[in-house]
C-alpha positions as CSV (number, residue, x, y, z in Angstrom):
1,M,1.6,8.6,-3.8
2,G,2.1,7.1,-0.6
3,N,1.3,3.5,0.8
4,V,-2.1,2.2,-0.4
5,F,-2.7,0.1,2.8
6,K,-2.3,3.1,4.9
7,Q,-4.6,5.2,2.8
8,L,-7.4,2.6,2.9
9,V,-7.1,1.8,6.7
10,R,-7.3,5.8,7.1
11,K,-10.2,5.9,4.9
12,E,-11.9,3.1,6.4
13,F,-11.4,3.7,10.2
14,G,-9.9,7.3,10.3
15,S,-6.4,8.5,10.9
16,R,-6.6,8.6,14.6
17,N,-7.5,4.9,14.8
18,Y,-4.7,4.1,12.3
19,E,-2.1,5.8,14.4
20,R,-3.4,3.7,17.5
21,Y,-3.2,0.4,15.5
22,C,0.3,1.2,14.3
23,K,1.5,2.0,18.0
24,Y,-0.3,-1.1,19.1
25,I,1.4,-3.3,16.5
26,Y,4.8,-1.9,17.0
27,G,4.4,-2.6,20.7
28,E,3.3,-5.9,20.0
29,Q,6.5,-6.7,17.6
30,D,8.8,-7.0,20.9
31,Q,6.6,-9.6,22.3
32,N,6.7,-11.9,19.3
33,T,3.2,-12.5,19.0
34,R,0.9,-13.0,15.9
35,E,-2.3,-12.1,17.6
36,N,-3.5,-8.5,17.6
37,K,-6.7,-8.9,19.7
38,M,-7.1,-5.2,20.3
39,V,-7.2,-4.1,16.8
40,F,-9.2,-7.1,15.7
41,E,-11.9,-6.3,18.3
42,E,-12.1,-2.8,17.5
43,M,-12.3,-3.4,13.8
44,Y,-14.9,-6.0,14.7
45,A,-16.9,-3.6,16.7
46,A,-16.8,-0.9,14.0
47,L,-18.1,-3.2,11.3
48,K,-20.3,-5.8,12.9
49,D,-23.5,-3.6,12.6
50,K,-22.8,-2.9,8.8
51,D,-25.2,-4.5,6.2
52,A,-23.8,-7.1,3.7
53,H,-23.8,-4.5,0.8
54,V,-21.6,-2.2,3.0
55,L,-19.2,-5.1,3.7
56,Q,-19.0,-6.0,0.1
57,E,-18.0,-2.6,-0.7
58,K,-15.2,-2.6,1.7
59,R,-14.1,-6.1,0.7
60,K,-13.8,-4.7,-3.0
61,R,-11.9,-1.7,-1.8
62,L,-9.5,-4.0,0.1
63,D,-9.1,-6.2,-2.9
64,S,-8.3,-3.3,-4.9
65,A,-5.8,-1.9,-2.4
66,I,-4.2,-5.3,-2.5
67,L,-4.0,-5.5,-6.3
68,Q,-2.7,-2.0,-6.4
69,A,0.1,-2.7,-3.9
70,F,0.9,-5.8,-6.0
71,W,1.1,-3.9,-9.4
72,I,3.4,-1.2,-7.8
73,C,5.8,-3.6,-6.7
74,R,5.8,-5.9,-9.8
75,H,6.2,-3.0,-12.3
76,Y,8.9,-1.4,-10.6
77,S,11.6,-3.5,-12.4
78,L,9.8,-2.3,-15.7
79,A,10.2,1.4,-14.4
80,A,13.9,0.7,-13.7
81,G,14.3,-0.5,-17.4
82,A,12.4,2.2,-18.9
83,T,14.5,4.8,-17.1
84,T,17.7,3.2,-18.3
85,F,16.5,3.1,-21.7
86,T,15.4,6.6,-21.7
87,I,18.7,7.8,-20.3
88,L,20.8,5.9,-23.0
89,L,18.6,7.2,-25.8
90,I,19.0,10.9,-24.5
91,L,22.9,10.1,-24.3
92,L,22.9,8.8,-27.8
93,L,21.1,11.7,-29.1
94,T,23.8,13.9,-27.7
95,P,21.9,17.2,-27.2
96,A,23.5,20.3,-25.7
97,I,24.7,20.1,-22.2
98,E,21.9,22.1,-20.7
99,I,19.2,19.9,-22.4
100,L,21.1,16.7,-21.3
101,V,21.3,17.9,-17.6
102,I,17.4,18.9,-17.8
103,A,16.3,15.5,-19.4
104,V,18.5,13.2,-17.4
105,G,17.4,15.1,-14.2
106,S,13.7,14.9,-15.0
107,V,13.9,11.1,-15.7
108,L,16.0,10.5,-12.6
109,A,13.5,12.6,-10.6
110,A,10.5,10.7,-11.9
111,F,12.5,7.4,-11.1
112,L,13.2,8.7,-7.6
113,A,9.4,9.3,-7.0
114,K,8.7,5.7,-8.3
115,T,11.4,4.4,-6.1
116,C,9.9,6.1,-3.0
117,E,6.4,4.7,-4.0
118,Y,7.9,1.1,-4.3
119,I,9.7,1.3,-1.1
120,S,6.7,2.5,1.0
121,N,4.5,-0.1,-0.4
122,K,7.2,-3.0,-0.4
123,Y,8.4,-2.5,3.3
124,C,5.1,-1.7,4.9
125,Y,5.1,-4.6,7.4
126,V,2.8,-2.8,10.1
127,D,0.5,-1.7,7.6
128,A,0.3,-5.1,5.9
129,R,-0.4,-6.8,9.4
130,I,-3.3,-4.3,9.8
131,I,-4.7,-5.1,6.5
132,L,-4.4,-8.8,7.3
133,I,-6.4,-8.3,10.5
134,Y,-9.1,-6.2,8.6
135,K,-9.4,-9.0,5.9
136,S,-9.9,-11.5,8.7
137,V,-12.6,-9.3,10.1
138,L,-14.3,-9.0,6.9
139,D,-14.1,-12.8,6.4
140,Q,-15.7,-13.5,9.8
141,L,-18.5,-10.9,9.1
142,S,-19.3,-12.1,5.6
143,P,-18.1,-15.7,5.7
144,G,-20.3,-16.8,2.6
145,Q,-19.2,-13.9,0.4
146,P,-17.0,-14.9,-2.6
147,E,-13.4,-13.8,-2.5
148,A,-13.5,-11.5,-5.6
């Protein structure tokens, strides 16, 4: 599983636009600015003609992606603890060396996959900035909507 913010923006605006937004924000980082007018204006133009129901569905998907990213980051320590416990349990059972290597290798491979998922979601600053812009566009287009 990859970065949930990246997946959401690609689904909502397409891969080509996502790549353009990333390049623009990478370029803006050197200028030490917080405003990303080009990204905001393009997102706003793409969404301004949508009806309230479509905007509400987009807001739900955004809230779901934010919750999923939060869940991934919060539960990583639980996965680390479970991995440690599982390896200790395997070692206590003292299986044959072949089984030990396969079992520990499988657990470590799963933990490595979880670590990659955690890192891609924890340190996605550009994607987080794009998501914040997207959220502000949705907030402007439907200011009276309740925030989930």
